[in-house]
N, C-alpha and C positions, 0 to 999 in steps of 0.2 A: 696038578693043574698046569704048572709051568712047562713041564715036559710035553704035555698034550698041545698046549698053545704054541710051543716052539715048533712042533711038527706041523701044525696048521700054517704057521708063518712060513716055514721053509717050503712047503708045497706051493703056497700062493706066490712066493717070491720067485721060485723056480719057473712057474708057469708065466709070470709076468716078464721076466728077463728073456725068456725064449721068444716073446712076441714084441719086444721093444725094438723098433727100427732105429731109434736114435743111437743105441749102443753099437749098431753095425755101421753107422755113418761116421760118428765122432770117434776119435781116438781116446779110449778110456785109460786114464793114468792113475797110479796110486802115488801119494806123497805123504810124508810125515810133517811137512812144513806148513805153516799158516799161509805163507805167500809162496807162489810159484813164479820164478823169473824165467822169461822167454827171450831169446835173442835170435835174430836171423842174420846170417852172413850170405850175401848174394853174389853170385857170379865172380868168384875169385879168378882172375886171369893169371893162372900160375903154371899151367902145363904148356911148356914152350920147347922149341927145338934146342937141343943141347950139343954144343960142339964137342969134339973128342977131347977128353981130359978136363972139360970145364965143370964147374960146380952147378948143381941144380939150383934154380932160383927159389928163394923163400917167398911164400905167399904173403902178400900185404893184407893186413886184417882191418880193412875199412868196413866195419860192421854195418848192418842195416838197422831196421826198426827193432825196438825193444818193448816189452810189456811186463807188467806184474799182475798176477791174478790172485785174489784174496778169497780164502775159504769162507763159506757162510753156513751156518747151522740151520737145519730144517728138522721138524719133528712134531710129535703130538702124543697124546695120552689116550689109551683105551682103558676105561674104567670097568672093572668086573665088580658089580655090586653084590652086597650081602644077599639080596633077593635072588639074584641069578644062581648064587652058589647054594642057597638054602633050598631052592626048588628044582635044582638040577636042570637049569635052562641051558644045556650044553649047545644046542643048535644056535641060540642067540649069542652065546659067548664066542663060539667059533666063527660065526658070521661077522661079529665085530672085528676080530683080529684079521680075518681074511680080507674084509673091505678096507680096513686101515692099511694093510700091506699093499693092496692094489692101488689105493690113493697115493701112497709114497712113490711107487715106481711109475705110475701113470703121470704124476706131476713132473717127475724127472724127465720122462719122455716128452711131455708137452713143452717143458722149458727148452729142450734141445730143438724141437721143431720150431719154436718161436724165434730162435736165433736166425733161422732162414726166413721165416715168414715176415719178420720185422727187419729184414736185411736192408731196407731202404730208409730206415729211421735211425736216428742217432741214439734214441732211448725209447723205452716203452715200459708199460706196467706189466710185469710178468705174472705167471700163474699163481704166485704166492702173494701178489698184491704189492710187491716191491718194485721200485724203479730200477730198471736194468739198462746200463749203458751198452750200446750195440755197435760201437765203432771198432775198427781194426787198429793196429799199432800206428798206422800212418794218419790217424785221426779222421779217416773217412768212413762212411757207412760200409757195411760188409760188402754190398754189391755196388760197384761204382765204375765210372768210365775212365778214370785217370788216377789210379792208385800210384803212390810214389814208394820208392825203395828205402828211403832214409840213408842213402849213401852219398857222402859229401862230394864225391867226384862225378856224380851223374845226375842229370835232370830227367832221365828217362821215366816213362810212365807205362802202365798196362791197364787193361780193362778186365773185369770179370762179370760185368752186366751183359746179358745176352742181347744181341742185335741181329737184324737181318742185314748182312753185308751189302747186298744188291741195292737196297732201298735206304739203308741207314736207319730203319725203324728200330727204336729201342723197346725192350721188353715185349717182344712179339708173343702172340699166343703160340702154343705148341703146334708144330708142323714139321714136316720132313726138312724143308729148307732151313728152318730155324735150328733144328738139331744139327744139321750138317754145318751151318755157319758157326754155331757154338763150338763144335769140334775143331773147326779150322782156326778160330781165334785162340783156343787152348793150345793147339798143336804148334802154333807159330809164336808163342810167347817167347820174349827175349829178356835176358837178364840185363843189369845195368851196363855190362860191357858189350852189349849188342849180340851176345851169343844166344842162338836158339836153344832153348831147353824145354822141349815139348811136354805138355801135360796131355795125357791120353784119357779122354772122358769115356769111362767104361760103365758108369752107373747113371741111370736116369731116375729121378725121384719125382713122383706125381701123386696127386690126390686120387681117391677112388673114382671120382667122376671123369678123370682123364686117363685112367688105367687102360681102358679099352682102346682108345685111339693111339695111345703111346705104344701099346703092344703091336697094333696093326702096322704102325709106321716102322717099328724096329724089327719085328719078327716075320713079317710077310715075305714070302719067297720073291714076289715081284714088288715093284714100287707101288706103295699104297695109294688108292684113289685114282689109278690110271688103268686104262683098258689094254695097255700094251704088254709085251712079254719081257720087258727089261728085268734083269735080276736086281735084287735090292742089296746094294753094297753095305747098308747098315746092319744087315742080318749077321749075327755072330760077333758084332763089335762091341756091344754093350748090353747090359741087363736093365730091364725096367723093374723098378721097385715101387710098390704101392705103400704109401705112408698115410694112414687114416687121419693123422693129426694135421696134415696139410689142407684138409677140407675146410677147416675153420680155425683161425688163430685165437689165442686168448683175447677176450673182449668181444668175441662174436662176429668179427668181420669174415665174410665169405672170401676165402683165399683159394678156392678150388681150381682156379685157372692158373695159379702160380705153378712153375715147374723149375727143376734144378738138375744140373748134371755135375759130376765130379770124378776125379781120378782117384780110385780107391787105394792105390798104393801111396799116394802123396797127400791125401786129404787131411791126415793127421797134422800136417804143417799149418793147416788153416783152422781146424775145428777140434777142440779138445774138451773132454769131460774129466775133470780132475778131482778125485776123491781123496780126502784125508781119512774119512771113515765112511764105509758103505752102510746102507740101512740095516738095522738090527732090531730085534725085539728083546727088551730087557725087563726082567722081573722087578716088582717093587721092592724097595729097600725096607719099607715099613707098611703097616696097616693103619690107615688114617681114622680119625674119630668117627667118620661115617661108615667105617668098616669096608670101604672100597679097596680093592686091590688094583692099583694103577700100573698097568704095563705101558712102557714107553717105546715108541719107534722114533729113532732120530738118526741123523747122518750129517756129514760135512761134505760139501762139494762146491766147485766153481766151474764156470764155463770159460774156456780160453779161446780167443780169436787171434790167430796168428797171421802168417803170410797167406792172403786169401786167393792166390792165383789158381789153386787146385779145385776150387768150387765155383760154379757159374749159376746165375739165377735170373729169372724173368718174373716180374709181378704183373703178368698179362691180365688184360681185361677182355671179357667176352662180348663187351658192348659193341 
């Protein structure tokens, strides 16, 4: 029985992991520690001109923001009853394990999507019913107009909330101009020393209802929505990714107009999914008085929010 159910679990888990968008956006990390400490060092002004025979300058370590992420256990029991075993109800048994496996991985994926969807809230009730703090290490919400670096020698700030530069409109609906302006903001990001350290937005995250318009804006040969023959400079610069969980966040709010962009090579500095133990199916240690065989699925993980400059968001309204 255990071998058969382990095979059902493995197949369901493999299928779920292949479809999880969150694992492709967040940097997935393994740790053996209960807490995971994160530190950012921004903009070291260390590379300088060196006179002949002179010593190289040693970097000053005025560090930036810090954070500590704590593991939380999630899990549940699949009870295989005496009746199921007595009457060979294998379809029911396998369906229980398959659905419990899907529930585990889909809740993980939803919890990752909610980090973005609640990115303008300091806290929210997550998919497990727990209160989740959703601020970055500078104590601001994930998407904000004036993030700080936590460096004592600088009062510089930066934004990662999307705006239309020409009008100053915050959180605009998805459009070609808004995508271009998001990319400009990211590309002109400056560290605390005033050095431009560009982020290159190469991924666009949208809900299913915005997938069509996003693809037309980014992939069309010409500029979308115009009758002229101008070439489309956005084509080939980014990938449009549909994430079904962006359509509605936990709690039922329609978030289908929200959209996000990120630098796939650097997004791990901002978004982390940290596992101390990945989901697994474990056989029962004993048969209980009711003669149920209780198989458990559990795991430990935490979500880390680091330096958020590599990810951009708009909680647009279609009103």
